[in-house]
Biotite code that builds the C-alpha atoms (Angstrom):
import biotite.structure as struc

atoms = struc.array([
    struc.Atom([110.650, 112.135, 61.780], chain_id="A", res_id=1, res_name="UNK", atom_name="CA", element="C"),
    struc.Atom([111.030, 109.746, 58.847], chain_id="A", res_id=2, res_name="UNK", atom_name="CA", element="C"),
    struc.Atom([109.122, 110.023, 55.578], chain_id="A", res_id=3, res_name="UNK", atom_name="CA", element="C"),
    struc.Atom([105.620, 108.484, 55.686], chain_id="A", res_id=4, res_name="UNK", atom_name="CA", element="C"),
    struc.Atom([105.097, 105.044, 54.227], chain_id="A", res_id=5, res_name="UNK", atom_name="CA", element="C"),
    struc.Atom([102.112, 102.781, 53.864], chain_id="A", res_id=6, res_name="UNK", atom_name="CA", element="C"),
    struc.Atom([104.121, 99.553, 53.929], chain_id="A", res_id=7, res_name="UNK", atom_name="CA", element="C"),
    struc.Atom([103.105, 97.547, 56.968], chain_id="A", res_id=8, res_name="UNK", atom_name="CA", element="C"),
    struc.Atom([104.939, 94.644, 58.608], chain_id="A", res_id=9, res_name="UNK", atom_name="CA", element="C"),
    struc.Atom([105.048, 91.084, 57.334], chain_id="A", res_id=10, res_name="UNK", atom_name="CA", element="C"),
    struc.Atom([103.390, 88.682, 59.768], chain_id="A", res_id=11, res_name="UNK", atom_name="CA", element="C"),
    struc.Atom([105.161, 85.464, 60.745], chain_id="A", res_id=12, res_name="UNK", atom_name="CA", element="C"),
    struc.Atom([104.061, 81.936, 61.525], chain_id="A", res_id=13, res_name="UNK", atom_name="CA", element="C"),
    struc.Atom([104.490, 81.614, 65.323], chain_id="A", res_id=14, res_name="UNK", atom_name="CA", element="C"),
    struc.Atom([105.596, 78.014, 64.862], chain_id="A", res_id=15, res_name="UNK", atom_name="CA", element="C"),
    struc.Atom([108.713, 78.740, 62.809], chain_id="A", res_id=16, res_name="UNK", atom_name="CA", element="C"),
    struc.Atom([108.984, 82.466, 62.062], chain_id="A", res_id=17, res_name="UNK", atom_name="CA", element="C"),
    struc.Atom([108.390, 82.095, 58.337], chain_id="A", res_id=18, res_name="UNK", atom_name="CA", element="C"),
    struc.Atom([106.480, 84.858, 56.579], chain_id="A", res_id=19, res_name="UNK", atom_name="CA", element="C"),
    struc.Atom([102.722, 84.398, 56.186], chain_id="A", res_id=20, res_name="UNK", atom_name="CA", element="C"),
    struc.Atom([100.798, 85.115, 52.994], chain_id="A", res_id=21, res_name="UNK", atom_name="CA", element="C"),
    struc.Atom([97.667, 87.217, 53.111], chain_id="A", res_id=22, res_name="UNK", atom_name="CA", element="C"),
    struc.Atom([94.546, 85.526, 51.770], chain_id="A", res_id=23, res_name="UNK", atom_name="CA", element="C"),
    struc.Atom([90.819, 86.213, 51.971], chain_id="A", res_id=24, res_name="UNK", atom_name="CA", element="C"),
    struc.Atom([89.829, 86.115, 55.627], chain_id="A", res_id=25, res_name="UNK", atom_name="CA", element="C"),
    struc.Atom([93.315, 86.083, 57.090], chain_id="A", res_id=26, res_name="UNK", atom_name="CA", element="C"),
    struc.Atom([96.768, 84.633, 56.525], chain_id="A", res_id=27, res_name="UNK", atom_name="CA", element="C"),
    struc.Atom([98.192, 81.271, 55.530], chain_id="A", res_id=28, res_name="UNK", atom_name="CA", element="C"),
    struc.Atom([101.476, 79.463, 56.252], chain_id="A", res_id=29, res_name="UNK", atom_name="CA", element="C"),
    struc.Atom([103.529, 77.504, 53.732], chain_id="A", res_id=30, res_name="UNK", atom_name="CA", element="C"),
    struc.Atom([101.954, 74.238, 54.915], chain_id="A", res_id=31, res_name="UNK", atom_name="CA", element="C"),
    struc.Atom([98.412, 75.611, 54.568], chain_id="A", res_id=32, res_name="UNK", atom_name="CA", element="C"),
    struc.Atom([97.836, 76.449, 58.241], chain_id="A", res_id=33, res_name="UNK", atom_name="CA", element="C"),
    struc.Atom([95.256, 79.257, 58.410], chain_id="A", res_id=34, res_name="UNK", atom_name="CA", element="C"),
    struc.Atom([95.412, 82.256, 60.754], chain_id="A", res_id=35, res_name="UNK", atom_name="CA", element="C"),
    struc.Atom([92.128, 84.194, 60.660], chain_id="A", res_id=36, res_name="UNK", atom_name="CA", element="C"),
    struc.Atom([91.543, 87.939, 60.575], chain_id="A", res_id=37, res_name="UNK", atom_name="CA", element="C"),
    struc.Atom([88.221, 89.025, 62.060], chain_id="A", res_id=38, res_name="UNK", atom_name="CA", element="C"),
    struc.Atom([86.975, 92.456, 63.179], chain_id="A", res_id=39, res_name="UNK", atom_name="CA", element="C"),
    struc.Atom([90.322, 93.883, 62.102], chain_id="A", res_id=40, res_name="UNK", atom_name="CA", element="C"),
    struc.Atom([92.343, 91.630, 64.434], chain_id="A", res_id=41, res_name="UNK", atom_name="CA", element="C"),
    struc.Atom([94.822, 89.083, 63.080], chain_id="A", res_id=42, res_name="UNK", atom_name="CA", element="C"),
    struc.Atom([94.805, 86.011, 65.325], chain_id="A", res_id=43, res_name="UNK", atom_name="CA", element="C"),
    struc.Atom([98.117, 84.147, 65.570], chain_id="A", res_id=44, res_name="UNK", atom_name="CA", element="C"),
    struc.Atom([97.257, 82.148, 68.707], chain_id="A", res_id=45, res_name="UNK", atom_name="CA", element="C"),
    struc.Atom([96.208, 78.528, 68.961], chain_id="A", res_id=46, res_name="UNK", atom_name="CA", element="C"),
    struc.Atom([94.014, 78.672, 72.075], chain_id="A", res_id=47, res_name="UNK", atom_name="CA", element="C"),
    struc.Atom([94.305, 74.909, 72.516], chain_id="A", res_id=48, res_name="UNK", atom_name="CA", element="C"),
    struc.Atom([98.066, 75.192, 72.924], chain_id="A", res_id=49, res_name="UNK", atom_name="CA", element="C"),
    struc.Atom([98.467, 78.183, 75.287], chain_id="A", res_id=50, res_name="UNK", atom_name="CA", element="C"),
    struc.Atom([100.486, 77.573, 78.445], chain_id="A", res_id=51, res_name="UNK", atom_name="CA", element="C"),
    struc.Atom([99.606, 78.609, 81.998], chain_id="A", res_id=52, res_name="UNK", atom_name="CA", element="C"),
    struc.Atom([101.483, 81.917, 81.783], chain_id="A", res_id=53, res_name="UNK", atom_name="CA", element="C"),
    struc.Atom([99.635, 83.024, 78.657], chain_id="A", res_id=54, res_name="UNK", atom_name="CA", element="C"),
    struc.Atom([96.292, 81.787, 80.000], chain_id="A", res_id=55, res_name="UNK", atom_name="CA", element="C"),
    struc.Atom([96.812, 83.823, 83.188], chain_id="A", res_id=56, res_name="UNK", atom_name="CA", element="C"),
    struc.Atom([97.595, 86.995, 81.245], chain_id="A", res_id=57, res_name="UNK", atom_name="CA", element="C"),
    struc.Atom([94.603, 86.545, 78.947], chain_id="A", res_id=58, res_name="UNK", atom_name="CA", element="C"),
    struc.Atom([92.227, 85.990, 81.844], chain_id="A", res_id=59, res_name="UNK", atom_name="CA", element="C"),
    struc.Atom([93.661, 88.949, 83.739], chain_id="A", res_id=60, res_name="UNK", atom_name="CA", element="C"),
    struc.Atom([93.398, 91.508, 80.964], chain_id="A", res_id=61, res_name="UNK", atom_name="CA", element="C"),
    struc.Atom([90.128, 90.216, 79.571], chain_id="A", res_id=62, res_name="UNK", atom_name="CA", element="C"),
    struc.Atom([88.646, 90.906, 83.023], chain_id="A", res_id=63, res_name="UNK", atom_name="CA", element="C"),
    struc.Atom([89.735, 94.565, 83.240], chain_id="A", res_id=64, res_name="UNK", atom_name="CA", element="C"),
    struc.Atom([87.268, 97.426, 82.929], chain_id="A", res_id=65, res_name="UNK", atom_name="CA", element="C"),
    struc.Atom([88.326, 99.073, 79.667], chain_id="A", res_id=66, res_name="UNK", atom_name="CA", element="C"),
    struc.Atom([86.951, 102.538, 79.013], chain_id="A", res_id=67, res_name="UNK", atom_name="CA", element="C"),
    struc.Atom([89.092, 103.679, 76.112], chain_id="A", res_id=68, res_name="UNK", atom_name="CA", element="C"),
    struc.Atom([91.144, 105.960, 78.366], chain_id="A", res_id=69, res_name="UNK", atom_name="CA", element="C"),
    struc.Atom([94.921, 105.943, 78.518], chain_id="A", res_id=70, res_name="UNK", atom_name="CA", element="C"),
    struc.Atom([96.312, 106.621, 81.979], chain_id="A", res_id=71, res_name="UNK", atom_name="CA", element="C"),
    struc.Atom([99.193, 108.639, 80.496], chain_id="A", res_id=72, res_name="UNK", atom_name="CA", element="C"),
    struc.Atom([98.648, 112.186, 79.183], chain_id="A", res_id=73, res_name="UNK", atom_name="CA", element="C"),
    struc.Atom([99.588, 113.022, 75.554], chain_id="A", res_id=74, res_name="UNK", atom_name="CA", element="C"),
    struc.Atom([102.745, 115.031, 76.449], chain_id="A", res_id=75, res_name="UNK", atom_name="CA", element="C"),
    struc.Atom([104.424, 111.783, 77.545], chain_id="A", res_id=76, res_name="UNK", atom_name="CA", element="C"),
    struc.Atom([103.993, 110.274, 74.084], chain_id="A", res_id=77, res_name="UNK", atom_name="CA", element="C"),
    struc.Atom([105.263, 113.503, 72.504], chain_id="A", res_id=78, res_name="UNK", atom_name="CA", element="C"),
    struc.Atom([108.391, 113.280, 74.658], chain_id="A", res_id=79, res_name="UNK", atom_name="CA", element="C"),
    struc.Atom([109.017, 109.618, 73.873], chain_id="A", res_id=80, res_name="UNK", atom_name="CA", element="C"),
    struc.Atom([108.498, 110.099, 70.141], chain_id="A", res_id=81, res_name="UNK", atom_name="CA", element="C"),
    struc.Atom([110.901, 113.037, 70.161], chain_id="A", res_id=82, res_name="UNK", atom_name="CA", element="C"),
    struc.Atom([113.522, 110.753, 71.711], chain_id="A", res_id=83, res_name="UNK", atom_name="CA", element="C"),
    struc.Atom([112.818, 108.153, 69.054], chain_id="A", res_id=84, res_name="UNK", atom_name="CA", element="C"),
    struc.Atom([113.251, 110.791, 66.363], chain_id="A", res_id=85, res_name="UNK", atom_name="CA", element="C"),
    struc.Atom([116.656, 111.661, 67.835], chain_id="A", res_id=86, res_name="UNK", atom_name="CA", element="C"),
    struc.Atom([117.607, 107.967, 67.698], chain_id="A", res_id=87, res_name="UNK", atom_name="CA", element="C"),
    struc.Atom([116.933, 108.045, 63.923], chain_id="A", res_id=88, res_name="UNK", atom_name="CA", element="C"),
    struc.Atom([115.342, 104.621, 63.357], chain_id="A", res_id=89, res_name="UNK", atom_name="CA", element="C"),
    struc.Atom([114.940, 103.529, 59.733], chain_id="A", res_id=90, res_name="UNK", atom_name="CA", element="C"),
    struc.Atom([111.583, 104.098, 58.014], chain_id="A", res_id=91, res_name="UNK", atom_name="CA", element="C"),
    struc.Atom([108.981, 101.517, 58.916], chain_id="A", res_id=92, res_name="UNK", atom_name="CA", element="C"),
    struc.Atom([106.472, 100.305, 61.482], chain_id="A", res_id=93, res_name="UNK", atom_name="CA", element="C"),
    struc.Atom([106.595, 100.522, 65.251], chain_id="A", res_id=94, res_name="UNK", atom_name="CA", element="C"),
    struc.Atom([105.315, 97.460, 67.097], chain_id="A", res_id=95, res_name="UNK", atom_name="CA", element="C"),
    struc.Atom([103.968, 97.964, 70.620], chain_id="A", res_id=96, res_name="UNK", atom_name="CA", element="C"),
    struc.Atom([104.518, 94.621, 72.341], chain_id="A", res_id=97, res_name="UNK", atom_name="CA", element="C"),
    struc.Atom([101.974, 93.629, 74.975], chain_id="A", res_id=98, res_name="UNK", atom_name="CA", element="C"),
    struc.Atom([100.406, 96.962, 74.119], chain_id="A", res_id=99, res_name="UNK", atom_name="CA", element="C"),
    struc.Atom([96.732, 96.289, 74.848], chain_id="A", res_id=100, res_name="UNK", atom_name="CA", element="C"),
    struc.Atom([94.897, 99.276, 73.419], chain_id="A", res_id=101, res_name="UNK", atom_name="CA", element="C"),
    struc.Atom([97.939, 100.461, 71.473], chain_id="A", res_id=102, res_name="UNK", atom_name="CA", element="C"),
    struc.Atom([98.282, 104.083, 72.594], chain_id="A", res_id=103, res_name="UNK", atom_name="CA", element="C"),
    struc.Atom([101.989, 104.357, 71.752], chain_id="A", res_id=104, res_name="UNK", atom_name="CA", element="C"),
    struc.Atom([101.532, 102.723, 68.346], chain_id="A", res_id=105, res_name="UNK", atom_name="CA", element="C"),
    struc.Atom([98.652, 105.088, 67.591], chain_id="A", res_id=106, res_name="UNK", atom_name="CA", element="C"),
    struc.Atom([100.717, 108.137, 68.615], chain_id="A", res_id=107, res_name="UNK", atom_name="CA", element="C"),
    struc.Atom([103.543, 106.941, 66.350], chain_id="A", res_id=108, res_name="UNK", atom_name="CA", element="C"),
    struc.Atom([101.210, 106.493, 63.393], chain_id="A", res_id=109, res_name="UNK", atom_name="CA", element="C"),
    struc.Atom([99.540, 109.888, 63.848], chain_id="A", res_id=110, res_name="UNK", atom_name="CA", element="C"),
    struc.Atom([102.828, 111.770, 64.186], chain_id="A", res_id=111, res_name="UNK", atom_name="CA", element="C"),
    struc.Atom([105.005, 110.003, 61.622], chain_id="A", res_id=112, res_name="UNK", atom_name="CA", element="C"),
    struc.Atom([102.627, 108.439, 59.091], chain_id="A", res_id=113, res_name="UNK", atom_name="CA", element="C"),
    struc.Atom([104.539, 105.189, 59.567], chain_id="A", res_id=114, res_name="UNK", atom_name="CA", element="C"),
    struc.Atom([102.437, 102.089, 60.325], chain_id="A", res_id=115, res_name="UNK", atom_name="CA", element="C"),
    struc.Atom([101.675, 101.281, 63.943], chain_id="A", res_id=116, res_name="UNK", atom_name="CA", element="C"),
    struc.Atom([101.345, 97.698, 65.185], chain_id="A", res_id=117, res_name="UNK", atom_name="CA", element="C"),
    struc.Atom([99.985, 96.515, 68.521], chain_id="A", res_id=118, res_name="UNK", atom_name="CA", element="C"),
    struc.Atom([100.545, 92.940, 69.692], chain_id="A", res_id=119, res_name="UNK", atom_name="CA", element="C"),
    struc.Atom([98.659, 91.555, 72.679], chain_id="A", res_id=120, res_name="UNK", atom_name="CA", element="C"),
    struc.Atom([97.135, 88.347, 74.028], chain_id="A", res_id=121, res_name="UNK", atom_name="CA", element="C"),
    struc.Atom([93.808, 89.995, 74.827], chain_id="A", res_id=122, res_name="UNK", atom_name="CA", element="C"),
    struc.Atom([91.327, 90.204, 71.966], chain_id="A", res_id=123, res_name="UNK", atom_name="CA", element="C"),
    struc.Atom([89.157, 92.430, 74.147], chain_id="A", res_id=124, res_name="UNK", atom_name="CA", element="C"),
    struc.Atom([91.948, 94.968, 74.668], chain_id="A", res_id=125, res_name="UNK", atom_name="CA", element="C"),
    struc.Atom([92.817, 94.918, 70.959], chain_id="A", res_id=126, res_name="UNK", atom_name="CA", element="C"),
    struc.Atom([89.173, 95.612, 70.195], chain_id="A", res_id=127, res_name="UNK", atom_name="CA", element="C"),
    struc.Atom([89.626, 99.017, 71.870], chain_id="A", res_id=128, res_name="UNK", atom_name="CA", element="C"),
    struc.Atom([92.738, 99.881, 69.819], chain_id="A", res_id=129, res_name="UNK", atom_name="CA", element="C"),
    struc.Atom([92.603, 102.327, 66.913], chain_id="A", res_id=130, res_name="UNK", atom_name="CA", element="C"),
    struc.Atom([91.415, 100.381, 63.833], chain_id="A", res_id=131, res_name="UNK", atom_name="CA", element="C"),
    struc.Atom([94.068, 102.198, 61.785], chain_id="A", res_id=132, res_name="UNK", atom_name="CA", element="C"),
    struc.Atom([96.673, 100.031, 63.558], chain_id="A", res_id=133, res_name="UNK", atom_name="CA", element="C"),
    struc.Atom([97.730, 96.526, 62.608], chain_id="A", res_id=134, res_name="UNK", atom_name="CA", element="C"),
    struc.Atom([96.262, 94.591, 65.535], chain_id="A", res_id=135, res_name="UNK", atom_name="CA", element="C"),
    struc.Atom([97.809, 91.220, 66.323], chain_id="A", res_id=136, res_name="UNK", atom_name="CA", element="C"),
    struc.Atom([96.559, 88.729, 68.857], chain_id="A", res_id=137, res_name="UNK", atom_name="CA", element="C"),
    struc.Atom([99.853, 86.965, 69.400], chain_id="A", res_id=138, res_name="UNK", atom_name="CA", element="C"),
    struc.Atom([102.179, 85.510, 72.014], chain_id="A", res_id=139, res_name="UNK", atom_name="CA", element="C"),
    struc.Atom([105.193, 87.822, 72.138], chain_id="A", res_id=140, res_name="UNK", atom_name="CA", element="C"),
    struc.Atom([107.417, 84.903, 73.169], chain_id="A", res_id=141, res_name="UNK", atom_name="CA", element="C"),
    struc.Atom([106.993, 83.367, 69.715], chain_id="A", res_id=142, res_name="UNK", atom_name="CA", element="C"),
    struc.Atom([107.660, 84.777, 66.243], chain_id="A", res_id=143, res_name="UNK", atom_name="CA", element="C"),
    struc.Atom([104.800, 87.015, 65.103], chain_id="A", res_id=144, res_name="UNK", atom_name="CA", element="C"),
    struc.Atom([106.548, 89.467, 62.775], chain_id="A", res_id=145, res_name="UNK", atom_name="CA", element="C"),
    struc.Atom([108.926, 88.420, 60.019], chain_id="A", res_id=146, res_name="UNK", atom_name="CA", element="C"),
    struc.Atom([112.642, 89.083, 60.317], chain_id="A", res_id=147, res_name="UNK", atom_name="CA", element="C"),
    struc.Atom([113.590, 92.692, 59.629], chain_id="A", res_id=148, res_name="UNK", atom_name="CA", element="C"),
    struc.Atom([110.022, 93.961, 59.307], chain_id="A", res_id=149, res_name="UNK", atom_name="CA", element="C"),
    struc.Atom([109.831, 96.771, 61.898], chain_id="A", res_id=150, res_name="UNK", atom_name="CA", element="C"),
    struc.Atom([111.780, 99.939, 62.643], chain_id="A", res_id=151, res_name="UNK", atom_name="CA", element="C"),
    struc.Atom([110.964, 100.157, 66.368], chain_id="A", res_id=152, res_name="UNK", atom_name="CA", element="C"),
    struc.Atom([110.119, 97.360, 68.799], chain_id="A", res_id=153, res_name="UNK", atom_name="CA", element="C"),
    struc.Atom([108.599, 98.831, 71.970], chain_id="A", res_id=154, res_name="UNK", atom_name="CA", element="C"),
    struc.Atom([107.902, 97.126, 75.279], chain_id="A", res_id=155, res_name="UNK", atom_name="CA", element="C"),
    struc.Atom([105.600, 99.817, 76.667], chain_id="A", res_id=156, res_name="UNK", atom_name="CA", element="C"),
    struc.Atom([104.998, 98.947, 80.350], chain_id="A", res_id=157, res_name="UNK", atom_name="CA", element="C"),
    struc.Atom([104.966, 95.272, 79.351], chain_id="A", res_id=158, res_name="UNK", atom_name="CA", element="C"),
    struc.Atom([108.417, 93.711, 79.725], chain_id="A", res_id=159, res_name="UNK", atom_name="CA", element="C"),
    struc.Atom([107.814, 93.174, 83.461], chain_id="A", res_id=160, res_name="UNK", atom_name="CA", element="C"),
    struc.Atom([105.097, 90.667, 82.527], chain_id="A", res_id=161, res_name="UNK", atom_name="CA", element="C"),
    struc.Atom([107.860, 88.337, 81.284], chain_id="A", res_id=162, res_name="UNK", atom_name="CA", element="C"),
    struc.Atom([110.363, 86.651, 83.581], chain_id="A", res_id=163, res_name="UNK", atom_name="CA", element="C"),
    struc.Atom([113.391, 84.426, 83.075], chain_id="A", res_id=164, res_name="UNK", atom_name="CA", element="C"),
    struc.Atom([113.307, 82.344, 79.898], chain_id="A", res_id=165, res_name="UNK", atom_name="CA", element="C"),
    struc.Atom([110.016, 83.959, 78.821], chain_id="A", res_id=166, res_name="UNK", atom_name="CA", element="C"),
    struc.Atom([111.668, 87.391, 78.851], chain_id="A", res_id=167, res_name="UNK", atom_name="CA", element="C"),
    struc.Atom([114.588, 86.092, 76.797], chain_id="A", res_id=168, res_name="UNK", atom_name="CA", element="C"),
    struc.Atom([112.210, 84.615, 74.226], chain_id="A", res_id=169, res_name="UNK", atom_name="CA", element="C"),
    struc.Atom([110.176, 87.834, 73.993], chain_id="A", res_id=170, res_name="UNK", atom_name="CA", element="C"),
    struc.Atom([113.343, 89.879, 73.489], chain_id="A", res_id=171, res_name="UNK", atom_name="CA", element="C"),
    struc.Atom([114.599, 87.397, 70.876], chain_id="A", res_id=172, res_name="UNK", atom_name="CA", element="C"),
    struc.Atom([111.370, 87.732, 68.896], chain_id="A", res_id=173, res_name="UNK", atom_name="CA", element="C"),
    struc.Atom([111.444, 91.537, 69.106], chain_id="A", res_id=174, res_name="UNK", atom_name="CA", element="C"),
    struc.Atom([115.081, 91.841, 68.081], chain_id="A", res_id=175, res_name="UNK", atom_name="CA", element="C"),
    struc.Atom([114.645, 89.415, 65.176], chain_id="A", res_id=176, res_name="UNK", atom_name="CA", element="C"),
    struc.Atom([111.801, 91.598, 63.871], chain_id="A", res_id=177, res_name="UNK", atom_name="CA", element="C"),
    struc.Atom([113.964, 94.756, 63.901], chain_id="A", res_id=178, res_name="UNK", atom_name="CA", element="C"),
    struc.Atom([115.378, 96.150, 60.689], chain_id="A", res_id=179, res_name="UNK", atom_name="CA", element="C"),
    struc.Atom([119.108, 97.012, 60.543], chain_id="A", res_id=180, res_name="UNK", atom_name="CA", element="C"),
    struc.Atom([119.510, 100.203, 62.544], chain_id="A", res_id=181, res_name="UNK", atom_name="CA", element="C"),
    struc.Atom([116.184, 99.620, 64.291], chain_id="A", res_id=182, res_name="UNK", atom_name="CA", element="C"),
    struc.Atom([115.505, 100.743, 67.842], chain_id="A", res_id=183, res_name="UNK", atom_name="CA", element="C"),
    struc.Atom([114.375, 98.749, 70.874], chain_id="A", res_id=184, res_name="UNK", atom_name="CA", element="C"),
    struc.Atom([112.369, 100.888, 73.325], chain_id="A", res_id=185, res_name="UNK", atom_name="CA", element="C"),
    struc.Atom([111.688, 99.717, 76.893], chain_id="A", res_id=186, res_name="UNK", atom_name="CA", element="C"),
    struc.Atom([109.449, 101.884, 79.111], chain_id="A", res_id=187, res_name="UNK", atom_name="CA", element="C"),
    struc.Atom([108.966, 100.418, 82.579], chain_id="A", res_id=188, res_name="UNK", atom_name="CA", element="C"),
    struc.Atom([108.045, 101.469, 86.115], chain_id="A", res_id=189, res_name="UNK", atom_name="CA", element="C"),
    struc.Atom([110.965, 101.918, 88.494], chain_id="A", res_id=190, res_name="UNK", atom_name="CA", element="C"),
    struc.Atom([111.102, 100.485, 92.021], chain_id="A", res_id=191, res_name="UNK", atom_name="CA", element="C"),
    struc.Atom([112.975, 103.659, 93.010], chain_id="A", res_id=192, res_name="UNK", atom_name="CA", element="C"),
    struc.Atom([110.142, 106.003, 91.970], chain_id="A", res_id=193, res_name="UNK", atom_name="CA", element="C"),
    struc.Atom([108.785, 107.373, 95.280], chain_id="A", res_id=194, res_name="UNK", atom_name="CA", element="C"),
    struc.Atom([105.234, 108.267, 94.089], chain_id="A", res_id=195, res_name="UNK", atom_name="CA", element="C"),
    struc.Atom([104.819, 104.723, 92.786], chain_id="A", res_id=196, res_name="UNK", atom_name="CA", element="C"),
    struc.Atom([105.940, 103.255, 96.115], chain_id="A", res_id=197, res_name="UNK", atom_name="CA", element="C"),
    struc.Atom([103.370, 105.385, 97.944], chain_id="A", res_id=198, res_name="UNK", atom_name="CA", element="C"),
    struc.Atom([100.626, 104.484, 95.486], chain_id="A", res_id=199, res_name="UNK", atom_name="CA", element="C"),
    struc.Atom([101.431, 100.775, 95.705], chain_id="A", res_id=200, res_name="UNK", atom_name="CA", element="C"),
    struc.Atom([101.023, 100.959, 99.484], chain_id="A", res_id=201, res_name="UNK", atom_name="CA", element="C"),
    struc.Atom([97.517, 102.448, 99.196], chain_id="A", res_id=202, res_name="UNK", atom_name="CA", element="C"),
    struc.Atom([94.187, 100.666, 98.568], chain_id="A", res_id=203, res_name="UNK", atom_name="CA", element="C"),
    struc.Atom([94.050, 102.394, 95.168], chain_id="A", res_id=204, res_name="UNK", atom_name="CA", element="C"),
    struc.Atom([96.869, 100.177, 93.885], chain_id="A", res_id=205, res_name="UNK", atom_name="CA", element="C"),
    struc.Atom([94.449, 97.397, 93.002], chain_id="A", res_id=206, res_name="UNK", atom_name="CA", element="C"),
    struc.Atom([92.719, 99.700, 90.488], chain_id="A", res_id=207, res_name="UNK", atom_name="CA", element="C"),
    struc.Atom([95.856, 99.953, 88.359], chain_id="A", res_id=208, res_name="UNK", atom_name="CA", element="C"),
    struc.Atom([98.333, 97.277, 89.426], chain_id="A", res_id=209, res_name="UNK", atom_name="CA", element="C"),
    struc.Atom([96.132, 94.227, 89.171], chain_id="A", res_id=210, res_name="UNK", atom_name="CA", element="C"),
    struc.Atom([99.125, 91.883, 89.221], chain_id="A", res_id=211, res_name="UNK", atom_name="CA", element="C"),
    struc.Atom([102.205, 92.380, 91.378], chain_id="A", res_id=212, res_name="UNK", atom_name="CA", element="C"),
    struc.Atom([105.050, 91.748, 88.925], chain_id="A", res_id=213, res_name="UNK", atom_name="CA", element="C"),
    struc.Atom([108.467, 93.028, 89.924], chain_id="A", res_id=214, res_name="UNK", atom_name="CA", element="C"),
    struc.Atom([109.682, 96.211, 88.194], chain_id="A", res_id=215, res_name="UNK", atom_name="CA", element="C"),
    struc.Atom([112.431, 95.804, 85.597], chain_id="A", res_id=216, res_name="UNK", atom_name="CA", element="C"),
    struc.Atom([115.929, 96.561, 86.886], chain_id="A", res_id=217, res_name="UNK", atom_name="CA", element="C"),
    struc.Atom([117.648, 98.537, 84.095], chain_id="A", res_id=218, res_name="UNK", atom_name="CA", element="C"),
    struc.Atom([121.218, 97.450, 84.913], chain_id="A", res_id=219, res_name="UNK", atom_name="CA", element="C"),
    struc.Atom([120.930, 93.680, 84.268], chain_id="A", res_id=220, res_name="UNK", atom_name="CA", element="C"),
    struc.Atom([118.650, 94.395, 81.310], chain_id="A", res_id=221, res_name="UNK", atom_name="CA", element="C"),
    struc.Atom([121.261, 96.753, 79.874], chain_id="A", res_id=222, res_name="UNK", atom_name="CA", element="C"),
    struc.Atom([123.977, 94.127, 80.345], chain_id="A", res_id=223, res_name="UNK", atom_name="CA", element="C"),
    struc.Atom([121.817, 91.484, 78.656], chain_id="A", res_id=224, res_name="UNK", atom_name="CA", element="C"),
    struc.Atom([121.099, 93.725, 75.669], chain_id="A", res_id=225, res_name="UNK", atom_name="CA", element="C"),
    struc.Atom([124.766, 94.618, 75.278], chain_id="A", res_id=226, res_name="UNK", atom_name="CA", element="C"),
    struc.Atom([125.597, 90.899, 75.186], chain_id="A", res_id=227, res_name="UNK", atom_name="CA", element="C"),
    struc.Atom([123.077, 90.641, 72.346], chain_id="A", res_id=228, res_name="UNK", atom_name="CA", element="C"),
    struc.Atom([125.017, 93.260, 70.407], chain_id="A", res_id=229, res_name="UNK", atom_name="CA", element="C"),
    struc.Atom([122.835, 96.313, 71.090], chain_id="A", res_id=230, res_name="UNK", atom_name="CA", element="C"),
    struc.Atom([124.183, 99.773, 71.834], chain_id="A", res_id=231, res_name="UNK", atom_name="CA", element="C"),
    struc.Atom([122.408, 101.826, 74.481], chain_id="A", res_id=232, res_name="UNK", atom_name="CA", element="C"),
    struc.Atom([121.228, 105.125, 73.017], chain_id="A", res_id=233, res_name="UNK", atom_name="CA", element="C"),
    struc.Atom([119.899, 106.505, 76.276], chain_id="A", res_id=234, res_name="UNK", atom_name="CA", element="C"),
    struc.Atom([118.513, 105.819, 79.735], chain_id="A", res_id=235, res_name="UNK", atom_name="CA", element="C"),
    struc.Atom([116.135, 108.389, 81.202], chain_id="A", res_id=236, res_name="UNK", atom_name="CA", element="C"),
    struc.Atom([114.028, 108.653, 84.322], chain_id="A", res_id=237, res_name="UNK", atom_name="CA", element="C"),
    struc.Atom([110.586, 110.111, 83.651], chain_id="A", res_id=238, res_name="UNK", atom_name="CA", element="C"),
    struc.Atom([107.877, 111.351, 85.979], chain_id="A", res_id=239, res_name="UNK", atom_name="CA", element="C"),
    struc.Atom([105.013, 110.615, 83.573], chain_id="A", res_id=240, res_name="UNK", atom_name="CA", element="C"),
    struc.Atom([102.055, 112.992, 83.336], chain_id="A", res_id=241, res_name="UNK", atom_name="CA", element="C"),
    struc.Atom([98.801, 111.138, 84.013], chain_id="A", res_id=242, res_name="UNK", atom_name="CA", element="C"),
    struc.Atom([95.520, 111.626, 82.209], chain_id="A", res_id=243, res_name="UNK", atom_name="CA", element="C"),
    struc.Atom([93.134, 113.542, 84.521], chain_id="A", res_id=244, res_name="UNK", atom_name="CA", element="C"),
    struc.Atom([90.141, 111.816, 82.932], chain_id="A", res_id=245, res_name="UNK", atom_name="CA", element="C"),
    struc.Atom([91.581, 108.417, 83.836], chain_id="A", res_id=246, res_name="UNK", atom_name="CA", element="C"),
    struc.Atom([92.341, 109.491, 87.403], chain_id="A", res_id=247, res_name="UNK", atom_name="CA", element="C"),
    struc.Atom([88.746, 110.602, 87.864], chain_id="A", res_id=248, res_name="UNK", atom_name="CA", element="C"),
])
């Protein structure tokens, strides 16, 4: 992996993407707009201006029973980080987009020494994330990290929450935040995965899949990313190992 660094990302004003300055108690925009930092969470959301899609996601994930347990077992993160190492991203932070409790970002930080960032709408979920991470309460469809400030932008089981124009905006924000040579990682459930189809048909589905978004089809996504100038480094099907403690 890359050499450790303590340089974290530069946060951006979600209104225009300009870099924010850190001040006592949070961050400030060029025009004096304040964005507070409390309990280790940087808040880049104006609750009075959220739309229906964001309000739905916040209500949904704020209502979940969070127990500090990841449903994936550690070997999955080891495998993913090994693939990232092979992709040779530049030194710098990884941002886990829509990452909730930030398990991928935490695994990245522990293994590489590079900063980990988790961005989510849910303050409650972010409150369960490792305090060593940069925790951002932010709308991923708007700028939240300054241009060229991260090495890896990761949609970890989150891109399917965005559809149509919202997905395009979330991808635009992620790609703008990438450094030259940076890596975009998308990890999503597949409609072709037989165990998932069986699970979704059982009463247990409601315990995990609380909203019935459609899985991401890799082919149109790949075509879209190629049009944006990205080169595909790999596409891999994974049967992820689940955490026995979570299954209990």
